C-alpha beads as a LAMMPS data file, in Angstrom:
LAMMPS data file: protein, C-alpha beads

326 atoms
325 bonds

1 atom types
1 bond types

-500.0 500.0 xlo xhi
-500.0 500.0 ylo yhi
-500.0 500.0 zlo zhi

Masses

1 110.0

Atoms # bond

1 1 1 401.828 301.147 48.232
2 1 1 400.379 304.001 47.276
3 1 1 399.112 304.728 43.577
4 1 1 401.227 307.515 43.459
5 1 1 403.853 306.006 44.518
6 1 1 403.982 303.565 41.908
7 1 1 403.178 304.996 39.325
8 1 1 406.488 307.342 40.290
9 1 1 408.568 304.139 40.012
10 1 1 406.890 302.423 37.149
11 1 1 408.176 305.900 34.829
12 1 1 411.506 305.885 36.453
13 1 1 411.912 302.502 35.293
14 1 1 410.284 302.816 31.862
15 1 1 412.636 305.990 31.873
16 1 1 415.710 303.404 32.874
17 1 1 414.911 301.060 29.826
18 1 1 414.728 304.398 27.275
19 1 1 418.330 305.100 28.172
20 1 1 419.285 301.845 28.093
21 1 1 417.943 300.864 24.098
22 1 1 419.168 304.057 23.413
23 1 1 422.813 303.344 24.177
24 1 1 424.564 302.390 20.795
25 1 1 424.884 298.739 21.206
26 1 1 429.485 300.135 20.168
27 1 1 428.924 302.394 23.483
28 1 1 428.149 299.058 25.180
29 1 1 430.142 296.422 24.037
30 1 1 433.226 296.065 26.435
31 1 1 431.027 296.607 29.185
32 1 1 428.584 292.518 29.803
33 1 1 430.092 290.034 27.170
34 1 1 433.332 288.133 26.693
35 1 1 435.815 289.373 23.921
36 1 1 436.908 287.383 21.413
37 1 1 440.983 287.924 20.453
38 1 1 441.884 285.995 17.057
39 1 1 445.308 284.807 16.603
40 1 1 446.555 283.952 12.998
41 1 1 449.262 281.652 14.573
42 1 1 449.588 278.329 16.293
43 1 1 449.595 278.394 20.257
44 1 1 453.037 278.750 21.725
45 1 1 454.754 281.584 19.289
46 1 1 455.782 283.887 19.913
47 1 1 452.296 286.076 18.475
48 1 1 449.878 283.453 20.250
49 1 1 452.464 284.237 23.731
50 1 1 451.538 288.844 23.163
51 1 1 447.950 287.580 22.222
52 1 1 447.571 286.118 25.791
53 1 1 449.351 288.304 28.097
54 1 1 447.504 290.867 25.990
55 1 1 443.758 288.858 26.891
56 1 1 445.190 288.577 30.813
57 1 1 445.863 291.976 31.922
58 1 1 442.640 293.722 29.847
59 1 1 440.181 290.612 31.690
60 1 1 441.681 291.991 34.762
61 1 1 441.176 295.824 33.384
62 1 1 437.847 294.838 32.191
63 1 1 436.416 292.548 34.733
64 1 1 435.318 290.178 31.578
65 1 1 436.739 287.415 29.883
66 1 1 438.938 287.932 26.626
67 1 1 439.208 284.234 25.004
68 1 1 442.447 283.607 22.664
69 1 1 441.143 281.771 19.678
70 1 1 444.376 280.439 17.789
71 1 1 443.473 280.379 13.200
72 1 1 446.436 279.548 12.083
73 1 1 446.955 278.984 8.104
74 1 1 446.668 280.957 4.901
75 1 1 448.856 283.221 5.765
76 1 1 446.678 285.176 7.909
77 1 1 444.000 284.366 5.969
78 1 1 441.524 281.955 7.891
79 1 1 441.901 284.452 10.727
80 1 1 441.057 288.270 8.881
81 1 1 437.977 285.568 7.054
82 1 1 437.033 285.105 10.988
83 1 1 437.340 288.698 11.968
84 1 1 435.546 290.554 8.741
85 1 1 432.682 287.680 9.216
86 1 1 431.936 288.552 12.605
87 1 1 429.490 291.850 13.934
88 1 1 431.070 294.588 13.742
89 1 1 430.618 295.593 17.317
90 1 1 434.250 295.299 19.056
91 1 1 434.052 291.886 20.593
92 1 1 436.179 290.400 17.964
93 1 1 439.614 291.376 17.575
94 1 1 442.453 290.186 16.467
95 1 1 446.504 289.823 17.427
96 1 1 448.528 290.163 14.224
97 1 1 452.116 290.578 13.147
98 1 1 451.697 293.641 10.560
99 1 1 453.341 291.478 7.371
100 1 1 449.568 289.540 7.350
101 1 1 448.346 293.203 6.581
102 1 1 451.004 294.614 4.601
103 1 1 453.458 292.325 3.423
104 1 1 451.410 288.441 2.321
105 1 1 448.453 291.017 0.479
106 1 1 451.320 291.700 -2.089
107 1 1 452.032 288.293 -3.346
108 1 1 449.209 286.080 -2.669
109 1 1 445.402 286.586 -3.349
110 1 1 443.892 287.552 -0.308
111 1 1 440.303 287.659 1.261
112 1 1 440.523 290.849 2.260
113 1 1 441.795 294.428 1.307
114 1 1 444.673 295.855 3.946
115 1 1 443.053 299.821 2.938
116 1 1 439.685 299.226 3.251
117 1 1 438.875 296.601 5.348
118 1 1 441.173 296.713 8.213
119 1 1 441.944 299.290 10.941
120 1 1 444.857 299.283 13.742
121 1 1 444.189 299.997 16.862
122 1 1 446.662 299.244 18.700
123 1 1 450.561 298.784 18.253
124 1 1 452.528 296.985 21.376
125 1 1 455.833 295.576 20.416
126 1 1 458.204 296.413 17.300
127 1 1 460.354 293.104 16.008
128 1 1 463.476 295.174 13.448
129 1 1 465.113 292.839 10.957
130 1 1 468.593 291.899 11.355
131 1 1 470.995 290.184 9.086
132 1 1 472.250 286.975 10.661
133 1 1 475.093 284.818 9.649
134 1 1 476.525 281.124 10.353
135 1 1 479.399 281.469 13.055
136 1 1 481.864 279.461 11.156
137 1 1 481.397 282.493 8.174
138 1 1 484.926 283.718 8.799
139 1 1 483.382 287.625 7.753
140 1 1 482.830 289.047 11.145
141 1 1 481.012 292.402 9.677
142 1 1 479.230 293.840 7.150
143 1 1 481.743 294.871 4.637
144 1 1 483.741 291.639 4.749
145 1 1 480.582 289.380 4.586
146 1 1 479.800 291.886 1.221
147 1 1 483.918 291.113 -0.076
148 1 1 483.269 287.658 1.353
149 1 1 480.059 287.130 -1.188
150 1 1 481.501 288.645 -4.107
151 1 1 484.999 286.518 -3.978
152 1 1 482.571 283.768 -4.108
153 1 1 480.010 284.918 -7.192
154 1 1 476.773 282.635 -7.873
155 1 1 477.774 280.208 -4.797
156 1 1 476.513 282.113 -1.928
157 1 1 472.811 282.065 -0.517
158 1 1 470.562 283.467 2.059
159 1 1 467.503 282.150 3.368
160 1 1 463.907 284.451 4.096
161 1 1 461.135 283.212 6.594
162 1 1 459.216 283.495 3.366
163 1 1 458.818 284.839 -0.283
164 1 1 457.417 288.142 -0.481
165 1 1 458.246 289.168 2.985
166 1 1 460.101 292.293 4.004
167 1 1 463.061 289.175 4.705
168 1 1 462.813 288.503 1.275
169 1 1 462.486 292.530 0.253
170 1 1 465.827 293.049 2.669
171 1 1 468.338 290.609 0.329
172 1 1 467.130 291.290 -2.752
173 1 1 467.864 295.329 -1.722
174 1 1 471.130 294.614 -0.824
175 1 1 472.327 292.227 -3.375
176 1 1 471.661 295.334 -6.127
177 1 1 472.738 297.915 -4.009
178 1 1 476.527 296.387 -2.968
179 1 1 476.772 294.507 -6.556
180 1 1 476.159 291.135 -4.996
181 1 1 474.384 287.772 -6.339
182 1 1 472.869 285.616 -3.736
183 1 1 470.660 283.163 -4.123
184 1 1 467.303 283.320 -2.370
185 1 1 466.060 280.693 -0.626
186 1 1 462.261 280.957 0.714
187 1 1 461.484 279.035 3.682
188 1 1 457.994 278.059 5.269
189 1 1 458.632 280.354 8.353
190 1 1 462.136 281.379 10.874
191 1 1 462.304 278.320 11.864
192 1 1 463.326 275.708 9.196
193 1 1 465.567 278.465 8.262
194 1 1 467.252 279.611 10.782
195 1 1 468.034 276.264 11.285
196 1 1 470.242 276.013 8.139
197 1 1 471.896 279.382 8.668
198 1 1 473.137 277.824 12.322
199 1 1 474.212 274.581 10.954
200 1 1 476.335 276.332 7.856
201 1 1 474.408 274.854 4.947
202 1 1 472.994 278.651 4.029
203 1 1 475.218 281.236 5.079
204 1 1 472.776 284.025 5.949
205 1 1 469.469 285.406 6.745
206 1 1 467.529 288.146 7.466
207 1 1 465.172 287.502 9.791
208 1 1 463.064 289.524 12.669
209 1 1 465.118 290.248 16.017
210 1 1 462.396 288.152 18.015
211 1 1 463.407 284.397 16.698
212 1 1 467.226 285.592 16.254
213 1 1 467.592 287.046 19.004
214 1 1 467.870 284.517 21.828
215 1 1 470.151 282.065 18.885
216 1 1 472.486 285.080 18.756
217 1 1 472.642 285.304 22.756
218 1 1 473.724 281.950 22.212
219 1 1 476.348 282.660 20.672
220 1 1 474.575 280.260 17.454
221 1 1 474.294 283.112 15.393
222 1 1 476.621 286.012 14.650
223 1 1 474.817 289.230 13.330
224 1 1 475.705 291.553 11.009
225 1 1 473.668 294.825 10.720
226 1 1 470.303 295.656 12.279
227 1 1 467.629 297.200 9.565
228 1 1 466.803 300.376 10.873
229 1 1 467.844 304.516 10.771
230 1 1 468.733 303.967 14.867
231 1 1 470.234 301.182 16.717
232 1 1 468.202 298.233 18.601
233 1 1 468.312 298.589 22.677
234 1 1 468.423 295.104 22.777
235 1 1 471.638 294.352 20.472
236 1 1 473.228 298.140 20.694
237 1 1 476.082 296.952 19.987
238 1 1 475.517 295.505 16.635
239 1 1 475.668 298.744 14.272
240 1 1 472.678 299.369 11.413
241 1 1 472.094 299.323 7.937
242 1 1 472.435 302.871 7.754
243 1 1 475.118 303.322 9.195
244 1 1 477.040 301.229 6.787
245 1 1 475.709 302.883 3.825
246 1 1 472.678 301.039 3.159
247 1 1 469.488 303.354 4.885
248 1 1 466.910 301.990 1.859
249 1 1 467.321 298.463 4.106
250 1 1 465.004 299.321 6.697
251 1 1 462.244 297.007 7.902
252 1 1 460.158 296.180 10.924
253 1 1 456.804 294.303 11.987
254 1 1 455.035 295.637 14.730
255 1 1 452.759 292.922 16.691
256 1 1 449.504 294.725 18.163
257 1 1 445.825 295.078 18.058
258 1 1 443.535 294.987 15.267
259 1 1 439.395 295.324 13.907
260 1 1 437.469 294.800 11.232
261 1 1 437.553 298.560 9.691
262 1 1 433.926 298.538 10.331
263 1 1 433.917 298.917 13.738
264 1 1 432.428 302.296 14.935
265 1 1 434.783 305.532 15.967
266 1 1 433.511 305.635 19.621
267 1 1 434.576 301.270 19.447
268 1 1 437.895 302.075 18.184
269 1 1 438.999 304.658 20.647
270 1 1 437.705 302.862 23.837
271 1 1 439.671 299.902 22.529
272 1 1 442.583 302.035 21.316
273 1 1 442.707 302.916 25.025
274 1 1 442.081 299.811 26.626
275 1 1 444.951 298.035 24.558
276 1 1 447.340 301.029 25.381
277 1 1 446.777 300.460 29.012
278 1 1 447.010 296.711 29.073
279 1 1 450.401 296.919 26.945
280 1 1 451.967 299.432 29.082
281 1 1 451.704 297.753 32.163
282 1 1 454.973 297.087 33.703
283 1 1 454.830 293.165 33.463
284 1 1 452.675 292.905 30.030
285 1 1 456.089 295.128 28.896
286 1 1 458.978 292.858 30.698
287 1 1 457.811 290.397 29.394
288 1 1 457.275 291.631 26.001
289 1 1 460.783 292.554 26.165
290 1 1 461.840 288.934 26.919
291 1 1 460.520 287.942 24.157
292 1 1 462.804 289.847 22.049
293 1 1 459.891 292.711 20.908
294 1 1 460.947 296.740 21.791
295 1 1 457.883 298.863 23.120
296 1 1 456.427 301.245 21.302
297 1 1 454.805 304.798 22.304
298 1 1 451.089 304.575 22.621
299 1 1 450.120 306.266 18.754
300 1 1 446.369 307.776 18.060
301 1 1 444.315 305.565 15.804
302 1 1 445.351 308.759 13.058
303 1 1 449.044 307.773 13.245
304 1 1 448.651 303.787 13.436
305 1 1 446.080 304.548 9.607
306 1 1 448.566 307.001 8.423
307 1 1 451.762 304.796 9.551
308 1 1 450.038 300.906 8.582
309 1 1 449.348 302.159 5.214
310 1 1 452.395 303.734 4.462
311 1 1 453.961 300.469 4.820
312 1 1 451.905 299.036 2.536
313 1 1 452.390 301.534 -0.522
314 1 1 456.266 300.868 -0.045
315 1 1 456.738 297.001 0.402
316 1 1 453.662 297.492 -2.976
317 1 1 456.764 299.698 -4.329
318 1 1 459.385 296.795 -3.324
319 1 1 457.678 294.131 -5.441
320 1 1 456.996 295.694 -8.486
321 1 1 460.662 297.517 -8.262
322 1 1 461.988 293.993 -7.456
323 1 1 459.720 291.982 -9.775
324 1 1 458.761 289.627 -6.665
325 1 1 456.442 286.950 -7.384
326 1 1 455.815 284.274 -4.906

Bonds

1 1 1 2
2 1 2 3
3 1 3 4
4 1 4 5
5 1 5 6
6 1 6 7
7 1 7 8
8 1 8 9
9 1 9 10
10 1 10 11
11 1 11 12
12 1 12 13
13 1 13 14
14 1 14 15
15 1 15 16
16 1 16 17
17 1 17 18
18 1 18 19
19 1 19 20
20 1 20 21
21 1 21 22
22 1 22 23
23 1 23 24
24 1 24 25
25 1 25 26
26 1 26 27
27 1 27 28
28 1 28 29
29 1 29 30
30 1 30 31
31 1 31 32
32 1 32 33
33 1 33 34
34 1 34 35
35 1 35 36
36 1 36 37
37 1 37 38
38 1 38 39
39 1 39 40
40 1 40 41
41 1 41 42
42 1 42 43
43 1 43 44
44 1 44 45
45 1 45 46
46 1 46 47
47 1 47 48
48 1 48 49
49 1 49 50
50 1 50 51
51 1 51 52
52 1 52 53
53 1 53 54
54 1 54 55
55 1 55 56
56 1 56 57
57 1 57 58
58 1 58 59
59 1 59 60
60 1 60 61
61 1 61 62
62 1 62 63
63 1 63 64
64 1 64 65
65 1 65 66
66 1 66 67
67 1 67 68
68 1 68 69
69 1 69 70
70 1 70 71
71 1 71 72
72 1 72 73
73 1 73 74
74 1 74 75
75 1 75 76
76 1 76 77
77 1 77 78
78 1 78 79
79 1 79 80
80 1 80 81
81 1 81 82
82 1 82 83
83 1 83 84
84 1 84 85
85 1 85 86
86 1 86 87
87 1 87 88
88 1 88 89
89 1 89 90
90 1 90 91
91 1 91 92
92 1 92 93
93 1 93 94
94 1 94 95
95 1 95 96
96 1 96 97
97 1 97 98
98 1 98 99
99 1 99 100
100 1 100 101
101 1 101 102
102 1 102 103
103 1 103 104
104 1 104 105
105 1 105 106
106 1 106 107
107 1 107 108
108 1 108 109
109 1 109 110
110 1 110 111
111 1 111 112
112 1 112 113
113 1 113 114
114 1 114 115
115 1 115 116
116 1 116 117
117 1 117 118
118 1 118 119
119 1 119 120
120 1 120 121
121 1 121 122
122 1 122 123
123 1 123 124
124 1 124 125
125 1 125 126
126 1 126 127
127 1 127 128
128 1 128 129
129 1 129 130
130 1 130 131
131 1 131 132
132 1 132 133
133 1 133 134
134 1 134 135
135 1 135 136
136 1 136 137
137 1 137 138
138 1 138 139
139 1 139 140
140 1 140 141
141 1 141 142
142 1 142 143
143 1 143 144
144 1 144 145
145 1 145 146
146 1 146 147
147 1 147 148
148 1 148 149
149 1 149 150
150 1 150 151
151 1 151 152
152 1 152 153
153 1 153 154
154 1 154 155
155 1 155 156
156 1 156 157
157 1 157 158
158 1 158 159
159 1 159 160
160 1 160 161
161 1 161 162
162 1 162 163
163 1 163 164
164 1 164 165
165 1 165 166
166 1 166 167
167 1 167 168
168 1 168 169
169 1 169 170
170 1 170 171
171 1 171 172
172 1 172 173
173 1 173 174
174 1 174 175
175 1 175 176
176 1 176 177
177 1 177 178
178 1 178 179
179 1 179 180
180 1 180 181
181 1 181 182
182 1 182 183
183 1 183 184
184 1 184 185
185 1 185 186
186 1 186 187
187 1 187 188
188 1 188 189
189 1 189 190
190 1 190 191
191 1 191 192
192 1 192 193
193 1 193 194
194 1 194 195
195 1 195 196
196 1 196 197
197 1 197 198
198 1 198 199
199 1 199 200
200 1 200 201
201 1 201 202
202 1 202 203
203 1 203 204
204 1 204 205
205 1 205 206
206 1 206 207
207 1 207 208
208 1 208 209
209 1 209 210
210 1 210 211
211 1 211 212
212 1 212 213
213 1 213 214
214 1 214 215
215 1 215 216
216 1 216 217
217 1 217 218
218 1 218 219
219 1 219 220
220 1 220 221
221 1 221 222
222 1 222 223
223 1 223 224
224 1 224 225
225 1 225 226
226 1 226 227
227 1 227 228
228 1 228 229
229 1 229 230
230 1 230 231
231 1 231 232
232 1 232 233
233 1 233 234
234 1 234 235
235 1 235 236
236 1 236 237
237 1 237 238
238 1 238 239
239 1 239 240
240 1 240 241
241 1 241 242
242 1 242 243
243 1 243 244
244 1 244 245
245 1 245 246
246 1 246 247
247 1 247 248
248 1 248 249
249 1 249 250
250 1 250 251
251 1 251 252
252 1 252 253
253 1 253 254
254 1 254 255
255 1 255 256
256 1 256 257
257 1 257 258
258 1 258 259
259 1 259 260
260 1 260 261
261 1 261 262
262 1 262 263
263 1 263 264
264 1 264 265
265 1 265 266
266 1 266 267
267 1 267 268
268 1 268 269
269 1 269 270
270 1 270 271
271 1 271 272
272 1 272 273
273 1 273 274
274 1 274 275
275 1 275 276
276 1 276 277
277 1 277 278
278 1 278 279
279 1 279 280
280 1 280 281
281 1 281 282
282 1 282 283
283 1 283 284
284 1 284 285
285 1 285 286
286 1 286 287
287 1 287 288
288 1 288 289
289 1 289 290
290 1 290 291
291 1 291 292
292 1 292 293
293 1 293 294
294 1 294 295
295 1 295 296
296 1 296 297
297 1 297 298
298 1 298 299
299 1 299 300
300 1 300 301
301 1 301 302
302 1 302 303
303 1 303 304
304 1 304 305
305 1 305 306
306 1 306 307
307 1 307 308
308 1 308 309
309 1 309 310
310 1 310 311
311 1 311 312
312 1 312 313
313 1 313 314
314 1 314 315
315 1 315 316
316 1 316 317
317 1 317 318
318 1 318 319
319 1 319 320
320 1 320 321
321 1 321 322
322 1 322 323
323 1 323 324
324 1 324 325
325 1 325 326
């Protein structure tokens, strides 16, 4: 090979090597390494199913592995610790419901500060709250349920999927605004609480749509009101609390992708775009809706952050106003 040609090729190789070194690590992420997707729940639950749907579609879109890593326990604290301990390069993400970020920190000590340590990257599916009751309850609508509760003072109760959650908040607010005195009975999750409600041991529960919807459709629960300003497309026949005079009872959780607040802005935007591309895939959306989630519109990073912080602050106010404790 002529010496001049050799020198030319050597210079080109050096330029390519320099260019690679000059590219920030965050810009090279999601191109040549597996992505780890943490889930603060056991395998098999609805949050895990959503994470696996997203991981599968992202793997297809990106052409690289996206590995789901279940880390349940501690109200999300175990998974969150793993997220914040990982390098903030975008290779470790988390799929979670917002109650881990906006409810749990108000009633238990957590190893993270939602307002400082976390950034939401994509809100994929929303689960509204719904008031459900045992099929044997004589009350068939919210007005008659309130009348029935007042006719049995001190004798009725409501279940929640945990103390200090929106499921608890909604009951406290309706008690106050409707003049009822239903006693709060918290459970470690929706499933054990719903079992008690369906069996008639506890009259009613404020629950997420995802877990209650299959039971409503099967006739094992009767719905009284949806906790939102507008009716749910999944239960269009059920009126909202707002329609029935209780606009303050407006609660829902979204499940989506979050990352450490230290992940650089360009990397965060890249993940945002990829996550929403996966979430809007027709097959993914159809599966999410079958699980009881409502598809959500694409939001900017700024909108997601503002929404999350507003929900956090609102819940802090409710906890203080109603003296809610674990």
